[in-house]
C-alpha positions in Angstrom: 8.4 31.1 -38.5 8.1 30.5 -42.2 7.4 33.4 -44.6 4.0 32.7 -46.2 5.6 33.5 -49.6 7.6 30.2 -49.4 5.0 27.9 -48.0 3.9 26.5 -51.4 7.5 25.8 -52.3 8.1 24.0 -49.0 4.9 21.9 -49.4 6.0 20.9 -52.9 9.5 19.9 -51.7 8.0 17.9 -48.8 5.9 15.9 -51.3 8.8 15.3 -53.7 11.5 14.6 -51.2 10.6 12.3 -48.2 12.4 13.1 -45.0 14.0 9.6 -44.8 15.7 10.1 -48.2 16.8 13.7 -47.3 18.3 12.4 -44.1 20.1 9.6 -46.0 21.5 12.1 -48.6 22.8 14.4 -45.8 24.5 11.4 -44.2 26.1 10.5 -47.5 27.3 14.0 -48.0 28.9 14.0 -44.6 30.7 10.7 -45.3 31.9 12.0 -48.7 33.2 15.2 -47.0 35.2 13.1 -44.5 36.6 10.9 -47.2 37.7 14.0 -49.2 39.6 15.0 -46.1 41.3 11.6 -45.8 39.2 10.2 -42.9 38.4 6.6 -43.5 39.6 6.5 -47.1 43.3 6.5 -47.9 44.4 7.7 -51.4 40.9 8.0 -53.0 40.7 10.4 -55.9 38.1 13.2 -55.6 36.5 11.9 -58.7 36.1 8.5 -57.2 34.5 9.9 -54.1 32.1 11.9 -56.2 31.2 8.9 -58.3 30.5 6.8 -55.2 28.4 9.6 -53.7 26.3 10.1 -56.8 25.8 6.3 -57.1 24.6 6.0 -53.5 22.3 9.0 -53.8 20.6 7.6 -56.9 20.2 4.0 -55.5 
């Protein structure tokens, strides 16, 4: 159940951030997290992982 105080904020967020894009960003965050732990990306610097994440989120 959603507190009525926050309904307007949720409606605004739903208009500004489509569910498809939100799901994509969550997936990108998970991938970046795995890479930061060394899964699927050997010897990548944290800065490079962050740059890649931000680029993918913006495009």
